[in-house]
C-alpha positions, -999 to 999 in steps of 0.1 A, spaced: 25 -119 -317 52 -129 -339 72 -117 -312 57 -145 -283 87 -172 -292 116 -145 -291 98 -136 -257 96 -173 -245 129 -177 -259 144 -150 -239 125 -149 -204 139 -189 -205 172 -177 -212 168 -154 -182 158 -176 -161 184 -200 -166 209 -169 -161 195 -166 -127 195 -202 -116 232 -203 -128 239 -171 -107 220 -185 -77 242 -218 -79 274 -199 -84 268 -175 -57 250 -196 -26 258 -234 -43 220 -240 -43 222 -266 -77 194 -258 -98 178 -289 -94 167 -280 -57 160 -245 -69 133 -263 -91 120 -279 -64 116 -255 -39 99 -234 -69 75 -257 -75 61 -263 -38 57 -227 -32 37 -229 -70 16 -256 -47 12 -239 -17 4 -206 -32 -22 -229 -57 -39 -245 -25 -43 -217 -11 -56 -195 -38 -87 -182 -27 -73 -171 6 -47 -149 -7 -76 -136 -32 -96 -128 -2 -65 -114 23 -57 -91 -8 -93 -79 -17 -98 -70 18 -65 -53 25 -70 -35 -8 -107 -24 0 -100 -12 37 -69 7 26 -97 19 -1 -124 31 26 -96 45 47 -85 69 20 -121 79 7 -129 86 46 -101 108 46 -111 125 16 -151 131 35 -137 141 66 -110 168 50 -139 177 30 -162 185 62 -135 201 82 -126 228 53 -165 229 49 -173 235 85 -139 257 98 -159 286 104 -182 265 126 -156 244 144 -138 279 148 -167 290 164 -170 259 187 -131 258 199 -134 297 209 -165 287 231 -150 254 246 -123 271 260 -138 304 271 -134 342 268 -103 341 290 -84 317 262 -95 338 227 -61 349 223 -44 316 221 -71 299 201 -70 330 178 -30 322 179 -36 284 172 -64 290 142 -37 309 124 -6 291 128 -30 262 115 -37 285 85 0 294 77 8 258 79 
């Protein structure tokens, strides 16, 4: 906790350096930068629940997607002999050599 004031000072100096760089590079003065940041902050705070809801929805749907992929991969690996038999029956005796070749290539992959 003794380092907190020093950390605040360093962050403040870094922000001032960034403000100065933006002003020098893009010719956008510091007051306008601070006004833009404040306006953006107000927008974010007013729609904070939307942002949280959207973020939660995106993260949860992505997590469910990966969970289902793991489950489907497990079932495909667990029932691979049954799936192989199904493929042999679905393509008939005439194409048994082709199905065996495809399965052998998949196993090598």
